[in-house]
Backbone as CSV, one residue per row, in Angstrom:
resi,resn,N_x,N_y,N_z,CA_x,CA_y,CA_z,C_x,C_y,C_z
1,MET,70.457,60.627,174.097,71.315,59.602,174.661,70.497,58.783,175.659
2,ARG,70.591,57.471,175.545,69.909,56.568,176.462,70.807,56.304,177.665
3,VAL,70.212,56.390,178.860,70.940,56.197,180.111,70.194,55.181,180.958
4,LEU,70.891,54.140,181.388,70.349,53.183,182.346,70.804,53.627,183.728
5,LEU,69.857,53.878,184.606,70.133,54.354,185.960,69.798,53.244,186.940
6,VAL,70.777,52.869,187.771,70.608,51.761,188.706,70.909,52.247,190.114
7,ASP,69.892,52.197,190.988,70.059,52.639,192.377,68.999,51.951,193.221
8,ASP,69.399,51.409,194.372,68.436,50.738,195.238,67.600,51.727,196.052
9,ASN,67.988,53.000,196.096,67.176,54.032,196.732,66.175,54.521,195.679
10,VAL,64.973,53.983,195.735,63.989,54.222,194.683,63.641,55.702,194.558
11,ASP,63.500,56.400,195.671,63.173,57.828,195.606,64.272,58.611,194.892
12,ALA,65.517,58.358,195.257,66.646,59.043,194.615,66.726,58.682,193.135
13,MET,66.476,57.407,192.827,66.529,56.952,191.438,65.444,57.636,190.605
14,GLU,64.234,57.714,191.140,63.149,58.355,190.401,63.423,59.838,190.178
15,MET,63.982,60.515,191.195,64.313,61.932,191.048,65.402,62.118,189.995
16,MET,66.434,61.284,190.034,67.504,61.364,189.045,66.961,61.064,187.651
17,GLY,66.083,60.079,187.530,65.474,59.773,186.238,64.697,60.960,185.701
18,PHE,63.958,61.637,186.568,63.217,62.833,186.164,64.171,63.923,185.692
19,LEU,65.250,64.148,186.448,66.236,65.170,186.068,66.894,64.840,184.732
20,LEU,67.247,63.577,184.542,67.854,63.171,183.279,66.901,63.425,182.111
21,ALA,65.629,63.109,182.292,64.642,63.353,181.241,64.523,64.846,180.948
22,GLU,64.533,65.660,181.994,64.462,67.110,181.822,65.699,67.655,181.101
23,MET,66.825,66.968,181.258,68.071,67.381,180.606,68.131,66.884,179.157
24,GLY,67.120,66.124,178.721,67.072,65.660,177.348,67.531,64.228,177.136
25,TYR,67.823,63.512,178.207,68.242,62.121,178.098,67.022,61.208,178.112
26,GLN,67.221,59.960,177.708,66.176,58.944,177.734,66.528,57.939,178.829
27,PRO,66.044,58.161,180.061,66.422,57.269,181.159,65.569,56.004,181.231
28,VAL,66.223,54.924,181.592,65.574,53.676,181.972,66.090,53.411,183.376
29,THR,65.199,53.077,184.314,65.621,52.926,185.701,65.321,51.535,186.228
30,THR,66.142,51.122,187.189,65.893,49.888,187.925,66.564,49.968,189.293
31,ALA,65.928,49.350,190.263,66.507,49.212,191.589,67.061,47.805,191.785
32,ASP,66.896,46.958,190.788,67.268,45.543,190.867,68.547,45.279,190.079
33,ALA,69.630,45.030,190.793,70.918,44.786,190.132,70.868,43.564,189.220
34,GLY,69.972,42.638,189.501,69.846,41.447,188.667,69.304,41.725,187.276
35,GLU,68.699,42.893,187.080,68.122,43.248,185.778,69.076,44.016,184.871
36,ILE,70.208,44.432,185.375,71.056,45.369,184.647,71.451,44.858,183.272
37,GLU,71.966,43.654,183.208,72.438,43.145,181.916,71.280,42.969,180.924
38,THR,70.150,42.460,181.387,68.991,42.288,180.522,68.503,43.632,179.990
39,LEU,68.395,44.625,180.880,67.946,45.953,180.459,68.944,46.608,179.511
40,ALA,70.224,46.418,179.796,71.252,47.003,178.932,71.196,46.399,177.527
41,LEU,70.997,45.103,177.441,70.899,44.459,176.129,69.634,44.889,175.395
42,ARG,68.541,45.066,176.126,67.266,45.441,175.512,67.239,46.908,175.072
43,HIS,67.709,47.829,175.945,67.576,49.270,175.688,68.809,49.902,175.053
44,LYS,69.917,49.184,175.068,71.160,49.653,174.441,71.551,51.076,174.867
45,PRO,71.744,51.278,176.172,72.128,52.612,176.633,73.564,52.946,176.233
46,GLN,73.827,54.227,176.067,75.200,54.673,175.836,75.951,54.791,177.164
47,VAL,75.179,54.997,178.261,75.763,55.178,179.595,74.936,54.414,180.615
48,ILE,75.627,53.830,181.588,74.966,53.261,182.766,75.469,54.044,183.974
49,VAL,74.527,54.637,184.724,74.845,55.320,185.977,74.491,54.331,187.072
50,LEU,75.498,53.923,187.822,75.373,52.779,188.717,75.797,53.120,190.135
51,ASP,74.910,52.848,191.079,75.247,52.967,192.497,76.186,51.815,192.848
52,ILE,77.137,52.058,193.712,78.062,50.993,194.115,77.489,50.177,195.267
53,GLY,76.797,50.827,196.201,76.277,50.142,197.383,74.930,49.495,197.137
54,LEU,74.894,48.438,196.345,73.653,47.734,196.033,73.511,46.504,196.937
55,PRO,72.278,46.137,197.291,72.100,44.954,198.135,72.406,43.672,197.366
56,GLY,73.107,42.771,198.013,73.392,41.468,197.420,74.615,41.426,196.535
57,VAL,74.893,42.509,195.820,76.049,42.569,194.924,76.493,44.026,194.893
58,ASP,77.784,44.243,194.912,78.199,45.643,194.866,78.451,46.092,193.432
59,GLY,78.434,47.400,193.239,78.608,47.965,191.913,79.934,47.630,191.279
60,TYR,80.953,47.378,192.081,82.248,46.984,191.519,82.108,45.651,190.778
61,GLN,81.405,44.697,191.403,81.186,43.396,190.771,80.353,43.543,189.497
62,VAL,79.320,44.381,189.569,78.464,44.608,188.403,79.279,45.208,187.266
63,ALA,80.123,46.189,187.584,80.951,46.830,186.553,81.867,45.806,185.891
64,ARG,82.472,44.945,186.668,83.352,43.918,186.093,82.579,42.986,185.166
65,ARG,81.353,42.617,185.579,80.520,41.756,184.723,80.182,42.454,183.413
66,LEU,79.792,43.718,183.510,79.434,44.467,182.301,80.625,44.604,181.367
67,LYS,81.780,44.954,181.912,82.974,45.134,181.083,83.480,43.809,180.530
68,GLY,83.126,42.699,181.189,83.528,41.388,180.714,82.608,40.810,179.661
69,ASN,81.481,41.467,179.418,80.516,41.006,178.423,80.789,41.755,177.121
70,PRO,81.207,41.062,176.058,81.549,41.740,174.806,80.413,42.581,174.223
71,ASP,79.163,42.222,174.518,78.029,42.982,174.006,77.755,44.260,174.800
72,LEU,78.380,44.373,175.973,78.114,45.518,176.848,79.370,46.308,177.216
73,ALA,80.532,45.783,176.893,81.797,46.369,177.354,82.017,47.800,176.873
74,HIS,81.372,48.176,175.776,81.560,49.517,175.210,80.775,50.605,175.950
75,ILE,79.821,50.211,176.801,78.950,51.184,177.475,79.753,51.944,178.532
76,ARG,79.598,53.255,178.517,80.261,54.117,179.501,79.630,53.861,180.872
77,LEU,80.464,53.632,181.893,79.991,53.388,183.253,80.324,54.570,184.148
78,VAL,79.303,55.078,184.824,79.471,56.193,185.759,79.021,55.721,187.133
79,ALA,79.934,55.727,188.095,79.573,55.423,189.481,78.919,56.660,190.080
80,HIS,77.760,56.477,190.703,77.077,57.554,191.425,76.797,56.981,192.802
81,THR,77.613,57.370,193.775,77.670,56.645,195.028,77.962,57.544,196.213
82,GLY,77.693,57.048,197.382,78.081,57.733,198.608,79.517,57.440,198.992
83,TYR,80.162,56.521,198.271,81.544,56.134,198.557,82.483,57.075,197.813
84,GLY,83.185,57.937,198.556,83.983,58.955,197.884,85.436,59.049,198.287
85,SER,85.927,58.076,199.021,87.332,58.135,199.447,88.260,57.857,198.259
86,PRO,89.530,58.222,198.385,90.483,57.889,197.320,90.516,56.383,197.019
87,GLU,90.387,55.564,198.057,90.359,54.111,197.856,89.125,53.695,197.051
88,ASP,87.972,54.312,197.357,86.749,54.010,196.608,86.912,54.383,195.139
89,ARG,87.518,55.526,194.880,87.739,55.974,193.502,88.699,55.028,192.764
90,ARG,89.733,54.584,193.456,90.688,53.645,192.855,89.994,52.331,192.514
91,ARG,89.197,51.817,193.442,88.488,50.557,193.207,87.511,50.680,192.039
92,ALA,86.845,51.848,191.938,85.910,52.062,190.834,86.644,52.052,189.499
93,GLN,87.781,52.712,189.445,88.559,52.743,188.204,89.026,51.337,187.839
94,GLU,89.513,50.589,188.820,89.978,49.221,188.562,88.845,48.310,188.100
95,ALA,87.617,48.575,188.575,86.471,47.745,188.202,85.957,48.070,186.803
96,GLY,86.401,49.209,186.241,86.005,49.540,184.883,85.127,50.772,184.740
97,PHE,84.879,51.477,185.838,84.095,52.706,185.742,84.885,53.760,184.985
98,ASP,84.182,54.533,184.173,84.797,55.610,183.402,84.769,56.936,184.147
99,ALA,83.853,57.066,185.099,83.738,58.286,185.899,83.199,57.908,187.269
100,HIS,83.478,58.765,188.258,83.074,58.510,189.639,82.486,59.790,190.213
101,LEU,81.202,59.743,190.592,80.525,60.886,191.199,80.069,60.524,192.597
102,VAL,80.212,61.468,193.523,79.746,61.257,194.886,78.369,61.899,195.028
103,LYS,77.446,61.152,195.611,76.081,61.637,195.819,76.054,62.758,196.844
104,PRO,75.220,63.729,196.654,74.479,64.031,195.440,75.371,64.791,194.473
105,ALA,75.429,64.356,193.256,76.301,64.987,192.253,75.686,66.295,191.769
106,GLU,76.544,67.248,191.500,76.098,68.491,190.868,75.692,68.175,189.433
107,LEU,74.683,68.869,188.930,74.210,68.605,187.573,75.301,68.804,186.530
108,SER,76.149,69.809,186.728,77.231,70.035,185.762,78.226,68.872,185.779
109,ASP,78.499,68.312,186.961,79.400,67.155,187.052,78.756,65.917,186.425
110,LEU,77.463,65.759,186.643,76.743,64.636,186.048,76.784,64.738,184.526
111,GLU,76.503,65.926,184.011,76.520,66.139,182.551,77.886,65.818,181.987
112,ALA,78.947,66.275,182.640,80.306,66.007,182.169,80.619,64.518,182.205
113,ALA,80.183,63.826,183.263,80.437,62.384,183.373,79.679,61.600,182.307
114,LEU,78.458,62.028,182.003,77.664,61.334,180.983,78.288,61.505,179.599
115,ARG,78.770,62.669,179.328,79.332,62.977,178.005,80.751,62.464,177.808
116,GLY,81.452,62.296,178.918,82.823,61.799,178.836,83.776,62.872,178.494
C-alpha cells in the first residue's frame, strides 16, 4: 500500500516514514503542503497521513481540497496531529478525514487507521 505522509516536523516525518516502510508500506514524504496534490497525482497513494497544524495552510483546508478533487477524492485521509479535543475530531470529520490519530499514535492504531 502506498502512503503519502505529510508533516512539517521533518524529524517526526522521517521516523514515521521509516516505520511505515518497516511495516511493509511504500511511503512518500513531504513537509511542503503545496506539494500534496502533485505528489498524490504522481504516486497514487491509497492513504494520505496528514498533519493538521501545517504552516500557511491547515490540514482541514488541505483535506477539503483533496476531497473536492475528483481525481483524489477516493484517497483515505488520516489526520495525525497534536490536536485531539472533541472539537478537533469533529472538525477533522467535517473536513473529510476518515480517521483521526493524536501524536504520537500507537502502531496498532496507525495500522487500523491505514487499513480502515
